[in-house]
Each structure stands twice: as C-alpha cells, then as structure tokens.
C-alpha positions in Angstrom: -13.4 13.5 -2.7 -14.6 10.6 -0.6 -15.7 7.2 -2.0 -17.9 4.8 -0.1 -18.1 1.0 -0.6 -21.7 0.0 0.2 -22.9 -3.6 0.6 -26.5 -4.7 -0.1 -28.5 -7.8 0.6 -32.3 -8.1 0.5 -32.3 -9.8 3.9 -29.8 -7.4 5.5 -30.4 -4.0 3.9 -27.5 -1.7 3.2 -24.2 -1.1 5.1 -21.2 1.1 4.6 -18.2 -1.2 4.4 -15.3 1.1 3.6 -14.5 4.8 2.9 -11.5 6.3 1.2 -10.4 9.4 -0.8 -9.3 7.4 -3.8 -11.6 5.5 -6.2 -8.9 2.9 -7.1 -8.3 2.2 -3.4 -12.0 1.6 -3.0 -11.9 -0.9 -5.9 -8.8 -2.6 -4.5 -10.4 -3.0 -1.1 -13.5 -4.5 -2.6 -11.5 -7.0 -4.7 -9.7 -8.1 -1.6 -13.0 -8.4 0.4 -14.8 -10.5 -2.2 -11.8 -12.8 -2.9 -13.1 -15.2 -0.3 -16.8 -14.8 -1.1 -19.4 -12.1 -0.6 -19.9 -12.6 3.1 -23.6 -12.8 2.8 -24.0 -9.7 0.7 -25.6 -9.7 -2.8 -24.1 -6.5 -4.4 -21.5 -3.9 -3.7 -21.6 -0.2 -4.8 -18.9 2.4 -4.9 -20.4 5.9 -4.6 -18.7 9.3 -4.8 -19.1 12.0 -2.2 -22.3 13.2 -3.8 -23.8 9.7 -3.4 -23.6 9.0 -7.2 -22.7 5.4 -8.1 -19.4 5.0 -9.9 -19.4 1.2 -10.1 -21.0 -1.9 -8.7 -20.0 -5.5 -8.3 -22.2 -8.6 -8.0 -22.1 -12.2 -9.0 -21.9 -11.2 -12.7 -18.8 -8.9 -12.2 -18.3 -5.2 -12.5 -20.6 -2.5 -13.9 -19.2 0.9 -14.4 -21.4 4.0 -14.6 
C-alpha cells in the first residue's frame, strides 16, 4: 500500500510532498519536514493508496481518522 504526504495552502493549492509504502515512514518524514516550520504550507495530509485520509497535521497538531 502506498501513502502520500500532501501539503495544502490556500494561496498555493495542493502538492504531493512524499510517497512511501509505510504509514509510519510517512509520519516520520512529515515530522522531520515541519521541525523547522511549515515552509509556507498550512496543513499536511497523509492519504492511503485509495486517497482516504489517515491523518493530518496543522498548527494545532495531529488529527487521526
């Protein structure tokens, strides 16, 4: 199964930032990415291969679905 880390910002739209076969690897990559700030993005989503959201991360922290 493939997981995608998507980034979203109202002014920039949506972009695929990272893909992996492992959910925990996706979460780890995202934690490393946001360690120094959001890079202009407002929210990040981790989706599974079917496009279903598994979790999101924003200024308030993690939300798991």
